[in-house]
ZADO-1210 file (C-alpha; in nm, 4 decimals, padded with zeros to 6 digits):
<atoms>
<atom x="00.5942" y="-01.4391" z="-00.3494" code="MET" pos="1"/>
<atom x="00.2598" y="-01.2686" z="-00.2965" code="SER" pos="2"/>
<atom x="00.1957" y="-01.4801" z="00.0151" code="HIS" pos="3"/>
<atom x="00.4965" y="-01.3173" z="00.1864" code="GLU" pos="4"/>
<atom x="00.3522" y="-00.9752" z="00.1063" code="LEU" pos="5"/>
<atom x="00.0078" y="-01.0799" z="00.2289" code="PHE" pos="6"/>
<atom x="00.1517" y="-01.1932" z="00.5629" code="GLU" pos="7"/>
<atom x="00.3522" y="-00.8719" z="00.6045" code="ALA" pos="8"/>
<atom x="00.0456" y="-00.6595" z="00.5244" code="ALA" pos="9"/>
<atom x="-00.1747" y="-00.8610" z="00.7619" code="ARG" pos="10"/>
<atom x="00.0822" y="-00.8337" z="01.0422" code="ASP" pos="11"/>
<atom x="00.1176" y="-00.4588" z="00.9843" code="ALA" pos="12"/>
<atom x="-00.2613" y="-00.4141" z="00.9914" code="MET" pos="13"/>
<atom x="-00.2611" y="-00.5611" z="01.3429" code="ALA" pos="14"/>
<atom x="-00.0471" y="-00.2637" z="01.4508" code="ARG" pos="15"/>
<atom x="-00.2642" y="00.0101" z="01.2996" code="CYS" pos="16"/>
<atom x="-00.3854" y="00.3091" z="01.4990" code="HIS" pos="17"/>
<atom x="-00.7458" y="00.3648" z="01.3860" code="ALA" pos="18"/>
<atom x="-00.9428" y="00.4814" z="01.6914" code="PRO" pos="19"/>
<atom x="-01.1705" y="00.7098" z="01.4860" code="TYR" pos="20"/>
<atom x="-01.2602" y="00.5115" z="01.1736" code="SER" pos="21"/>
<atom x="-01.2113" y="00.1702" z="01.3352" code="LYS" pos="22"/>
<atom x="-01.1047" y="00.0579" z="00.9858" code="PHE" pos="23"/>
<atom x="-00.7650" y="-00.1192" z="01.0125" code="PRO" pos="24"/>
<atom x="-00.5600" y="-00.1365" z="00.6939" code="VAL" pos="25"/>
<atom x="-00.2209" y="-00.2910" z="00.6248" code="GLY" pos="26"/>
<atom x="00.0040" y="-00.2699" z="00.3223" code="ALA" pos="27"/>
<atom x="00.3310" y="-00.4277" z="00.2213" code="ALA" pos="28"/>
<atom x="00.5552" y="-00.3465" z="-00.0709" code="ILE" pos="29"/>
<atom x="00.8505" y="-00.5304" z="-00.2169" code="ARG" pos="30"/>
<atom x="01.1238" y="-00.2862" z="-00.3062" code="GLY" pos="31"/>
<atom x="01.3711" y="-00.3104" z="-00.5893" code="ASP" pos="32"/>
<atom x="01.6250" y="-00.4589" z="-00.3477" code="ASP" pos="33"/>
<atom x="01.3882" y="-00.7498" z="-00.2721" code="GLY" pos="34"/>
<atom x="01.3126" y="-00.6383" z="00.0824" code="ARG" pos="35"/>
<atom x="00.9561" y="-00.6109" z="00.2101" code="ILE" pos="36"/>
<atom x="00.8420" y="-00.2893" z="00.3780" code="HIS" pos="37"/>
<atom x="00.5080" y="-00.2827" z="00.5594" code="ALA" pos="38"/>
<atom x="00.2846" y="-00.0148" z="00.7015" code="GLY" pos="39"/>
<atom x="-00.0512" y="00.0434" z="00.8672" code="ALA" pos="40"/>
<atom x="-00.2937" y="00.3323" z="00.8698" code="ASN" pos="41"/>
<atom x="-00.2318" y="00.5787" z="01.1510" code="ILE" pos="42"/>
<atom x="-00.5061" y="00.8235" z="01.2459" code="GLU" pos="43"/>
<atom x="-00.4752" y="01.1380" z="01.4538" code="ILE" pos="44"/>
<atom x="-00.7279" y="01.3514" z="01.6413" code="ALA" pos="45"/>
<atom x="-00.7733" y="01.5949" z="01.3525" code="SER" pos="46"/>
<atom x="-00.9389" y="01.3118" z="01.1604" code="TYR" pos="47"/>
<atom x="-00.9348" y="01.2571" z="00.8617" code="PRO" pos="48"/>
<atom x="-00.5716" y="01.3699" z="00.8740" code="GLU" pos="49"/>
<atom x="-00.3156" y="01.0990" z="00.9360" code="GLY" pos="50"/>
<atom x="-00.1661" y="00.8616" z="00.6870" code="TRP" pos="51"/>
<atom x="-00.2600" y="00.5474" z="00.5033" code="CYS" pos="52"/>
<atom x="-00.0948" y="00.2068" z="00.5230" code="ALA" pos="53"/>
<atom x="00.0513" y="00.2416" z="00.1735" code="GLU" pos="54"/>
<atom x="00.2033" y="00.5788" z="00.2636" code="THR" pos="55"/>
<atom x="00.3642" y="00.4297" z="00.5737" code="THR" pos="56"/>
<atom x="00.5068" y="00.1373" z="00.3725" code="ALA" pos="57"/>
<atom x="00.6484" y="00.3704" z="00.1064" code="ILE" pos="58"/>
<atom x="00.8093" y="00.5815" z="00.3796" code="GLY" pos="59"/>
<atom x="00.9718" y="00.2712" z="00.5280" code="HIS" pos="60"/>
<atom x="01.1055" y="00.1723" z="00.1844" code="MET" pos="61"/>
<atom x="01.2531" y="00.5155" z="00.1156" code="ILE" pos="62"/>
<atom x="01.4080" y="00.5406" z="00.4623" code="MET" pos="63"/>
<atom x="01.5668" y="00.1967" z="00.4122" code="ALA" pos="64"/>
<atom x="01.7317" y="00.3163" z="00.0911" code="GLY" pos="65"/>
<atom x="01.4854" y="00.1736" z="-00.1609" code="GLY" pos="66"/>
<atom x="01.3559" y="00.3670" z="-00.4561" code="SER" pos="67"/>
<atom x="01.1224" y="00.1516" z="-00.6664" code="ARG" pos="68"/>
<atom x="00.8258" y="-00.0730" z="-00.5862" code="ILE" pos="69"/>
<atom x="00.8112" y="-00.4145" z="-00.7516" code="LEU" pos="70"/>
<atom x="00.4934" y="-00.5545" z="-00.5903" code="GLU" pos="71"/>
<atom x="00.2226" y="-00.4473" z="-00.3422" code="VAL" pos="72"/>
<atom x="-00.0302" y="-00.6147" z="-00.1094" code="ALA" pos="73"/>
<atom x="-00.3179" y="-00.4351" z="00.0645" code="VAL" pos="74"/>
<atom x="-00.5551" y="-00.5726" z="00.3272" code="ILE" pos="75"/>
<atom x="-00.8417" y="-00.4263" z="00.5309" code="ALA" pos="76"/>
<atom x="-00.9928" y="-00.6200" z="00.8181" code="GLU" pos="77"/>
<atom x="-01.3491" y="-00.5148" z="00.7378" code="LYS" pos="78"/>
<atom x="-01.3430" y="-00.5257" z="00.3574" code="MET" pos="79"/>
<atom x="-01.2723" y="-00.7926" z="00.0979" code="VAL" pos="80"/>
<atom x="-01.0253" y="-00.6815" z="-00.1707" code="ALA" pos="81"/>
<atom x="-00.9731" y="-00.3289" z="-00.0386" code="CYS" pos="82"/>
<atom x="-00.8061" y="-00.1100" z="-00.3001" code="THR" pos="83"/>
<atom x="-00.5717" y="00.1797" z="-00.2222" code="PRO" pos="84"/>
<atom x="-00.7435" y="00.5177" z="-00.1945" code="CYS" pos="85"/>
<atom x="-00.6967" y="00.7740" z="-00.4727" code="GLY" pos="86"/>
<atom x="-00.4078" y="00.9504" z="-00.3019" code="GLY" pos="87"/>
<atom x="-00.2264" y="00.6236" z="-00.2384" code="CYS" pos="88"/>
<atom x="-00.2779" y="00.5152" z="-00.5969" code="ARG" pos="89"/>
<atom x="-00.0866" y="00.8264" z="-00.7040" code="GLN" pos="90"/>
<atom x="00.1795" y="00.7696" z="-00.4364" code="ARG" pos="91"/>
<atom x="00.2288" y="00.4098" z="-00.5505" code="LEU" pos="92"/>
<atom x="00.2442" y="00.5219" z="-00.9149" code="ALA" pos="93"/>
<atom x="00.5242" y="00.7638" z="-00.8205" code="GLU" pos="94"/>
<atom x="00.7460" y="00.4718" z="-00.7175" code="PHE" pos="95"/>
<atom x="00.6199" y="00.1900" z="-00.9441" code="ALA" pos="96"/>
<atom x="00.5766" y="00.1132" z="-01.3117" code="ASP" pos="97"/>
<atom x="00.2222" y="00.0767" z="-01.4462" code="ALA" pos="98"/>
<atom x="00.2579" y="-00.3026" z="-01.4736" code="ASP" pos="99"/>
<atom x="00.3444" y="-00.3527" z="-01.1042" code="VAL" pos="100"/>
<atom x="00.1049" y="-00.5996" z="-00.9411" code="LYS" pos="101"/>
<atom x="-00.1190" y="-00.4936" z="-00.6533" code="VAL" pos="102"/>
<atom x="-00.2583" y="-00.7888" z="-00.4575" code="HIS" pos="103"/>
<atom x="-00.5929" y="-00.7152" z="-00.2939" code="LEU" pos="104"/>
<atom x="-00.6405" y="-00.9384" z="00.0090" code="CYS" pos="105"/>
<atom x="-00.8940" y="-01.0594" z="00.2615" code="ASP" pos="106"/>
<atom x="-00.8020" y="-01.2174" z="00.5955" code="MET" pos="107"/>
<atom x="-00.7124" y="-01.5500" z="00.4275" code="GLN" pos="108"/>
<atom x="-00.4958" y="-01.4274" z="00.1417" code="GLY" pos="109"/>
<atom x="-00.4950" y="-01.2725" z="-00.2036" code="VAL" pos="110"/>
<atom x="-00.8434" y="-01.2319" z="-00.3527" code="VAL" pos="111"/>
<atom x="-00.7599" y="-01.0417" z="-00.6697" code="LYS" pos="112"/>
<atom x="-00.4519" y="-00.9019" z="-00.8401" code="THR" pos="113"/>
<atom x="-00.4559" y="-00.5847" z="-01.0494" code="VAL" pos="114"/>
<atom x="-00.1854" y="-00.3482" z="-01.1738" code="THR" pos="115"/>
<atom x="-00.1007" y="00.0078" z="-01.0792" code="ILE" pos="116"/>
<atom x="-00.2009" y="00.1065" z="-01.4339" code="GLY" pos="117"/>
<atom x="-00.5446" y="-00.0493" z="-01.3896" code="GLU" pos="118"/>
<atom x="-00.5950" y="00.1307" z="-01.0578" code="LEU" pos="119"/>
<atom x="-00.4737" y="00.4663" z="-01.1907" code="LEU" pos="120"/>
<atom x="-00.4787" y="00.4687" z="-01.5708" code="PRO" pos="121"/>
<atom x="-00.4045" y="00.8413" z="-01.6007" code="TYR" pos="122"/>
<atom x="-00.1471" y="00.8908" z="-01.3271" code="ALA" pos="123"/>
<atom x="00.0120" y="01.2328" z="-01.2985" code="PHE" pos="124"/>
<atom x="00.3697" y="01.1705" z="-01.4031" code="GLU" pos="125"/>
<atom x="00.6739" y="01.3536" z="-01.2705" code="SER" pos="126"/>
<atom x="00.7921" y="01.4109" z="-01.6309" code="ALA" pos="127"/>
<atom x="00.5186" y="01.6735" z="-01.6569" code="ALA" pos="128"/>
<atom x="00.7043" y="01.8842" z="-01.3998" code="LEU" pos="129"/>
<atom x="01.0211" y="01.9105" z="-01.6075" code="LYS" pos="130"/>
</atoms>
């Protein structure tokens, strides 16, 4: 299963728009309906504004009618086992349980697998807003 996510993340990374950082990133998530949603980082001239690959993938999932993340893969062309940034860790935690697997990839495949809870052990939870 993780190989499908790896391929989707790698293919998405090839479509990134990173003219300022020159740091392509791709992400793919499997939604609760089983479908895979991918995204790439997209930079704009008011760098560092723009959005991350994980954010793009989450947006695709939500727009397709999904609501929960079951599995994630992240890849960066220039870094082995690139983890999501702090903001994306919180975004992923918003739509995933703490035990959801996050596959960290290099250009050949999955290098390491961790969980959302390991990446963000003290996530801000929406229950606190009620």
